[in-house]
N, C-alpha and C positions, 0 to 999 in steps of 0.2 A: 433635456435633449434626448429623450428616449433611452433605451437600454435598461437593463435590469440592474439593481444594486449588486455590488460585489458580494461574493459569498463571504460568510463569516464562520468562525470556529466555535464549536461547542462540544461538550462532553456528550456521549451517547447515554440513552436511557433504555430501559427494557422495551419501551414502545417502538424503538428503532430497529428491533431484531429482524423483522421481515424485510424491511427496506435494505439493511446492510447485506443480508443474504442475497437479495436481488442484485445489488451492486456487485458483489463478489462474483456471482454467476455470470452476469453480463460482461464484466471486465475480463474474466478468465476466457469466456467464449471469444472475446475480441482479440486477446493477446497471447493466449497460451495454446496455440494450435499444435505445439510440439508434444503435448501430453497424450499418452496412450489412453484410449477410452476407459479401460479398466482402472487406470490410475486416476483419471479425472473423476470417475464415480467414487472411488475410495476417498479421495481428497475432499470431495463435496460432502460426503458423510461425516468426515472428521470436522470440517469447517462448520457444518450445521450443528454439531454437538457443542461447540464452544463460542462461536462468533456472536450469536445474539446476546450472550451474557458478558462478553469481554468488555473491558473498559476502553472504549474507542474514543478517538478524537475525530470529530466529524467536521466536514465543510458543508454548510447548509445554505440554501437559497433564501430569498426574502420570505417565503412561506414556511421556513424552517424545515424544509424537506432535504434530507441528506443527498449530497451529490457525489461524495467520496468519503473514505475513511482511512484512518491510520491506527495501527496498534503499536504502541511503544512499550519498551521494557527498560528498566534501569539496572545498572550493574556498577561494579567498583570503578570501572574506567569511563563511565558515562552512559549515554542512552543508545539503545539499539531499536531501529525501526523494524519490527517483525513483519509488518504488512502495510501496504499502501495500495488501495484500489479505488479507481475513479470510474463512475458510470460512463460508458462510452459516449453517451449523449452530451456529457460535459467535458469530454477530453479536448485538450488544446485550448481551454478557456481559463487556465491559471489555477484550477482547483488543486491539482497536485502540488504545484509550486507553493501555493498558500499553505498547504498542510506541512510541507517539508520546511518552509521558512519558519513556521510556528515552532516546529520541533527543534530547529537549530537555535531558536531563542532560548530554549530550555537546555539543550545539549549541543553546544557548539562543535563538538567532535563526534557527532552522530555517526553511527555505523548502520549498515544494512547489508543484506545479501540479495543478489539478483540472479535469476535463472540465466545462465550463459546463453540459452537459446531464445532470449527475449531482447533483441537488439534495440527495440524502441525504449525499453526501460533503461538499458545501459546508456543510451544517448541522453535520456532525460536526466539521469543522475550525474553524468559527466558534465552536462551543461550547468548544473547547479553547484559544481565544485567538488564532487566526490571523486576520489582516486581509488584505484584498485590496490588492495593490500594482500590479496591471496586468492586461492581457488580451492574448491573441494569437488571431487568427482561425483559426490552424492548430495542429495538435498537433505534437509533436516530430519526426514523420516526414513532415510536410507534408500531412497529411490534413485535410480540412475539418471538424475537430472542435475548436471553440474551447476555449481553455484560460483558466482564471483563475489568476493567479499569487498565491500567498499567502506571508506571512511571519509567524512567531510574534512577538508583541509583546515577548517576552523579559522 
């Protein structure tokens, strides 16, 4: 009946480095208009230094091309989603939901942090059952971008 197959999940490889950086840049351009240009540039440099080698979880299309990615870390209380970025061309097509649901299968009480100035992301996480557990006035690098701490209700 037409339509393309649903995205699937796979681990990243070194060959995905350029594509995940493209996704990050496109997603930030689409949703992070609150970033000062100097901060955007500094963050891009930091991201370019670690993202291509990071152990990412990817959502890929039928051609195995990444559509979005997630970075997870584990700790004594469960998992934390360090990053979730979806190519704007795939936004609204279930890619982010697929990745988050996969992570919830591993870490039912998953946590994440969201920029308070990103209402689309806040609405997305709330719709998936995340609740606010706190706030911080600075981001993880000490920049003046407030964070909202979220945890899935499990």
